[in-house]
N, C-alpha and C positions, 0 to 999 in steps of 0.2 A: 552265048557264053554265060554261065552262071556267075552271079555276084558272090564275092567272098563273104563269109560270115565274120565280119570284123567288129561286131557290136554285141556286147553282153548286156541283157536287160534283166534285172532282178525285180520280179513283180511281187509286191506286197511281202517281200522277204521270204517267200515260200518256194518259188520256182524261177529258174533262169532260162531265158531264151537266147539262142545264138542266131543273130540276124545280120542283114546287110544294112550298114549305115545309110547308104545311098537310097535304097528302096524305102526304108521306114521314114527317113526324114523328108522324102519327097511328098508325102501325104499328111504329115503331122508337123505343125509349127511348134508344138510343145516339145516333141522329141528333138527337133532340130535345135532348139534353144538349150535344152539340157545337155546335149552332146557337146555343143560349143563351150558351155560353161565348164564342163568336166575336163575338156582338153586344155583349157586355160589353167585350170587349177592343178592338174596332175602332169601336164606336158607329155601325155601319153597319146600316141596316134590312134590306137584302138582301145578306147576306154570301156569300162563297164559302168553302167548307170543303174540307179535305183529308181523305181517308180512305186510309190506307196499309195494306199487308199484307192487303188484302181478298181473301177466298177466291174464286178464279176470275177475279179482275180485272174487266175491263169486262163480260165475259159474265155473271158472277155478279150484278153490280150491275144489269144490264139485266133479269134475271129477277126480282129483288126489286122493281124499279120497276114491272114489269108486274103483279106481285101487288098492289102498293099502288094503282095506278091502276085495277085491276079490282075494287076494293072487297074485297080480301082473298081473291081466288079465282085459282087458277092450276092447270092440269093437272099433277099429280105422277106421274112415271113412274120406272121403274128407272133410266133414263138421267140424270135430273136430280135425283133425290131426295137424293143425297149432296151436291151443290152447294147446293141449296136449304136443306138442314138446316144446313150449315156457315155459310151466310150468315145464317140466322135466329139462330143462336147468336151470331155476331159482332155483329150489329146489335141484339141484345136484343129480338127480335120475339116477345115472350112475352105471356101474359095480362095482365101488368102494363101493357103498352102498349095492348092491345086484346083484347076477348073473341074476336074472329076473328083469330087470329094464325098466322103461318107455322110457327113451331116446333111447335105442337100438331099441325098437319096433317101435317108430315113424320114426327113421332114415331108417329102413328097408322099411317101407311103402313109405317114400319119395323117395327112390331110383328109384322107377318106375315112377317118375313124368314126365319124357320125353315121356312116353307112355300114359299118361292120355289124355282123351278127352279135347278139347278146353274149354268147359264150366266148367269142374272140376278144371282146372287150375285157371280160373277166380274166381270161387267160393272160392277156397282156399286162393287166394290173397286178395279177398274182406274181408274174415273172419279175416285177419291179422290186419285190420285197427283199431279196438278198442284197440289193444295192439301193435301198430306199432313199437314203440321204441324197445320193447323186440324182436319182429320178425326181426327187422333190425339188431340188435346187434348179434343175433345168426346166421345170414346169411341166414335165411329162405326167406326173401324178395328177395334177389339177386338170389337165386336158382329158385324161382317161376318166376321171370322176365326173366331169361335165358330160361326157358321152354316156356314161353309165346312168346318170340321173335323167338324161333325155330319154333313154330307152325305158326307164321305169315310168316316167310320166306319160309317154306315148302309149304304153300298154296297160295302163291302169284306169280305174274309174275316173271319168272326166270330172266328177265333182271333187275328187280328192287329189288327183294328180294331173289336172288340166294344164297343158303346156302347148304353146304354139308350134305348129309343124315346121315353122321356119327357124326354130331354135337349133340350127345345125352349125352354128358358129363355134369356133374353138376359143372364143374370148374368155378370159378369166372371170368375167362377170356373168357367165351363163348360169353358174350354180345359184347365184343370188337372184337371178331372173326367175329360175325355176322355183326358188323358195317363195318368191312373191306371187307366183302364179298358182301355187297350190301345194307343193311338196311340204312346205312348212306353214301352211295356212292353218293356224290353230283353230279357227272357227269351223272350217269345213272338215278338219281331220279329227275332230273330237268324238266322232260317232263310232260305234262298234262296226257299223257297215263299212265304213272307210277302212278300218283296220283289217277286216277280213278280205276286202277287195285287193289290198296291197300284199297279201301274204304270199303270192306266187314267187316273189323274188327273195323272200326271207332265207330259204334254205340255200340258194345259190351263193349268197354273200357270206355264208359261214366258212367258206374256204379261205377267206381273206384274214390276214393277221390283225391283232388288236390295233396296231399302229395305223394300218390302212383304214380300218373302221373309224378310228378317231378322226382321221383327216376327212373321211366321208361325212361325219357329223359336223365337223368344223366348217366344211364348205357350205353346209346348210344353216349354219348359225344355230345349231341345236346340241352343242356339247356342254356338259356340266350343268350349271345353273340356268343356262339358256334353253334347256330342253323343256318345251311345253307341248310336245306333239305326241299324240296317242299312238300313231302308227310307228313312229321311230322308237317309242318306248317299248312297244310290243316286239319290234324287230330285235332290239337289244336283249330283251329277255329270252327270245328264241336263240339268239346268237350265244348268250352265256350258257343256256341250258345245253346247247350242242357242244360247247367247249367242255362242260362237265362230263358229258357222256363220252366224248372222245378221250378225255383224261382217264376215265375209268378203264378204258380199253388199252391205252398206249402210254399213259403217264407222260404226256408231252408238254402240257402247258405250265406256265409260271404264273401263279395267282396274282402277283403284284402287277403284271402287265395288263390285267383286266380291271384293276381297281377303279380307274377313271371311268370306264364304261359302266361298271356296276353302280357307281355314284350317279352317273347320268341317268341310268334306267330308274333308279329309286327316286330321283328328283322328279322325273316324269310321272311316276306312279303316285307320289304324294300330291303333285299338282292336280292330277285327275281325281284322286280320292275315290270315295265309294260310288261315284257316278259311273265309273268305268270298271271297277274291280270289286268283286264280292269279297266277303271275309275269307272264304276258302282260297280265292285267287290271290289275296294278299299273303296268306301263309305260303302259297306256292312261290310267290316272288321272294319271300324271305328265305326259303330253302335254297333257292337258286343263288341269290347274291351273297349268302353267308360264306360261300366257299371262295370268295375273291377279295378278301381283305377289305370289306366295306368300311368306309370311314365312320367314326363314332357318331357324328351328327346326323348322317344320313340313316344310319341304323336306328338311331333314336327316333327320328321323324317317322320311319316306317312302323316301328313298334307302337308309337302313339296312335297312328292311324288304325292299326289292328286292335289296340286296346279299346278304342271307342266302339268297336263292333264286336267285342268279345262274346256278347250274348248270342251272336249268330253263328259262333264256331261250333264245330263238332269234336268229338274225342279224337278222331283221326287227324284233325288239324293241329291239335296240341301236341301230338306225339312227334315232335321235332327231334332229330338225332342230336345227341349231346356232343359227339365228336370225342377225340382223344383228350382234348384239353379239359373237358368238364368231368372226366372220371366217372361217367355213368352212361347208361344206354340212351337217356333222354335229357334234353336241355331243360332241367327243372327251373333253373334261374330265370330263363326266358318266361316261363309260365307265371312265375311269381311277379315279375315285372309287368306283364300284361294285365294281371289281376289288379295290381296297384294302380296302373294307368286307367283302367276301367273305373275303379272306385274314385280316383282323383278327378277324372274328367266330368263325371256326373255329380259327384259330391252328394249333398243331401237331396238333390233333385231326382236321383235315380228312382225309377219305379220299382216297387217290390217284386213285380213279376220278372223284370229283367235281372234283378239281383238274384232271385231264386233260380232263374235259368242258369246263371253262371255258377251258383252253388251246386246244382246237379251236375254240371259239367266238371267242376273241380273234384267232386266225390268220385265220379267215374275215372277221372285221371289218376286219383290216388290209388284206386284199385288196380290200375294198369301198371303203374310204376313200382308198386310194392314188391314184386318178385325180383327186381333188379338187385343183384348181389352187391353192387357198388354204391347203392343209394344210402346216404347217411341219414341218421335220425334227424339232424338239424334241417336237412333239405325237405324231408317228409313233413316235418312240422311247419316249415316255411310255407309250404303249399296249403296245408290244412288250416293254418291260422291266418292266412292272408285275407279271409273274408270275415265280415262281422257276423255275430251270432244269429241275427235275424235273417241271414241269407239261406238258412236251413230250417225246414220244418221238423226234420228228424236227423239224428246223428247215427242212424243204423248203418248207413253206407260207410261212414267214417270208421265205425267200429270194425266192419268187415274188412276195410282196407288195412287197418292196424293188425288184424288177425293174419291177413295175407302176408304182411311185412314180417311179422314175428315168425310165422311158419317158414319163410324163406331166409330168415336170419336167426337161426337157433342159438347162436353164440352171444346174443344181446344180453347184457347183464340185467339183474333185477332193477338196478337204478335206471338203466336205459329204457326198460319196459315201462317203468312207472312214468318216466319223462315223456315217453311216447303217448301215454294215455291222457296227458294233460289237455290235449286238444278236444277231449270228449266233453259234451254237456250231458251229464247223466240224466237230467230231467227231460231231455228230448230223446232218450232211448226208449223204445217200446218195451213192454214187459217181456216179450219173447226174446228180444235182444239181451235184456238183463239176465234172463235165465241162462242163455247161452254163454254170456260173459262169466257168470258165476261158476259154471262148470268147465270153463276153458282153462286148461293147465298152463297156458302161455301167459295168462293175465295174472299179475301179482295179486295175492289174496286181499291185501288192504284195498286195492282198487276195486276188486269185485264186491267187497263189503260196502264200499261207498256207493257203487252203482245200485246195489239192491236196496240199500237204505233210502236212496233218493226216491224210490217208488212209493213209499208210504211214510207219512209223518211220524208214526210211532216207531217205525224201523229207524228213521233218521235219528230219533232221540236215543235209541239203543246204541246206534253206531257212534254217536257223539260221546255217550257216557262210558261205553265199554271198549271202544276200539280206537279212539282218537289219539291215545298216547301209548308209547311203549311201556310206561311205568304204571299203567292202570291196574294190571293184575286181574284182568277180566276172565282169564282162563286159569283154572286151578293148577294145571300142569306147569304154567310159567312161574308160579310162585314157589315151586318146589323143585328147583333145578337139580338138586342132588339126588332125587329119586327118579331114576331113569324109567323104571317099569311101573311107577305109580302115576296113573293118569285118571283124571276125573273130568268128565264132560259136564259143563255147567249149561243148563238150558236157559234160554232167554225168558224172562218173565215179563208179562204184559198185564198190568193191573186192569187195563181197560178192555181186555180181550172179551170178557164175558158180556160187557155192554155192547161191543161190536157185533157179537153173535146174535144177541137179542134183537138187534136192529135189522140184520139181513143175513139170511143163510148164505147168499152169494158172497157177501163181504167176509163171512167167517171162513169160507173155503179159501179165499184169497189170502187171508191172514195166516191160515195153517200152511199154505204153500210157501209164503214168505218165511215163516218160522222154520220150515224144513230146509229151505235154501240156506238160511243163516246157520243152522246146525251143521250142515255139510261144510260150510266155510270154517266153522270152529274145528271140525275134524282135520281139515287141511292144515290149519295153523298148528294144531297139536302135533301132527305128523312131521311138519317142517321143524318144529322145536326138537323133536326126538332125533331127527337126522343131524341137527346142529350139535346136540350134546354128544352124539356118537362120534362126530368128526372131531370135536374137541378132545375126547378121550383118546382117539387114535393118534392125533398129533402130539398129545402129551406123552404118550408111550414111545413114539418114534423120535422125537426131538426134545432134548433138554434145553429149554430156553434160559438164557442168562437174564438177570434182573433188568438189564438195559433193553433186552430184546423182547421181554415178556409183554405182549400187548393182547388186549381182549379182541376176540374175533367179532366182526360186525354181526349184528342181529339179522337174521334172515327173515324175520316176520315182525 
């Protein structure tokens, strides 16, 4: 005869089970107690009870109900043993309730955990994650982690993961024993050989949640600032990289859940330093951990380590994505910080060769970021001016980068173009670069004159006397603003030109070429003044300005 369903059980506020009081209370001391308390409180013979925070929710309670209705018998497998064990602990399904109890059956099954295959241990540990607090409180997580570590140690290089074959105990001290025998042996684990030997288990553990990995590290005494282990550091980097890749495909992960693991990985990297990681490897680490909300102090420590080795970097290393927050294709602020860290670390002791190596790298970087439409002039200048003048033998590459920037940003004002050129050292421009600059329509005329003048002392004198001030009146056309069609080109005079020609025919040709370039610059200035006057005339005809609104237009040259 079937038992009446005289008990309503509301599990976690989501689902209701209609069951027999007699059957359920026979195997559970906790349900028996709850039912009695509810009857006293409500004086109802067939009460409804609430069970909150139940492991596994409705699925877990259904398994327990099957066990009770099947007279204390249920198939226990690797897939369900973790859930059944946590439910048995939660409901008090012990010998006190019944000689045939669920807790004893799950414990017997778990006694053989150290003989399980590797995948079964991982499966059982993964199944604990939906009810992790319950699994942790009853000691199941620690037992599974101990078994996992034993398998890693038994199947890895003896020098790096040596562990006694008798370590099959489920004692909570097993993890610490493994740590002392090799898993966390900083001396034996600091080699690259040990790291590669342990790599077989890296990918398998990526299926586990950040919370589980955190407990994995804590059981080894290698979480946070305690991490001094190269193998575990490399595993964390592999784990974080896999999380990033999975996120790109499915958008599943929450970055803040990984912050502690990212900090732990960076701490390990900094501890190992350049003995275990190349400059390129450090940039790879930076790209990985930047997506997980890395703490400021850990990021600063990693950047200092990279800054010390910046002369070993390549252009590809510096091209770190800027992300949405930086407003550009590349993280320019990062490069500026790294350059400053490099200069600060070595100070006056830095070798000229290393500084020039960084200078070449920065010039290539400027050429690469120039086409970025979102790159501001201030950031471009921040990179260009972050190095001292002696770091460059030539400023030709800086000029090329400026030209690329202006070509990609045609809307930059005259003032902005002039500001951009302030990072140039005209004396370190080659003659060919100066010629190109003088004929470049994107370069302000006054800047072009300064660059050409810097190539010859006599030209510098002319530049100072005739172009240094807007009020000099070096061009006849500028002194007769009311005569639009009356232009006169004034040729530069050089009283010493005859003497120079008599000294050398080659010097004379160079002087003539310089004079020709300066004359072309004069024509450009005259043309710009003509355009300016025409614009003034058109605006005067179109708009009648009041005395308060009448303002002079800015000079264009």
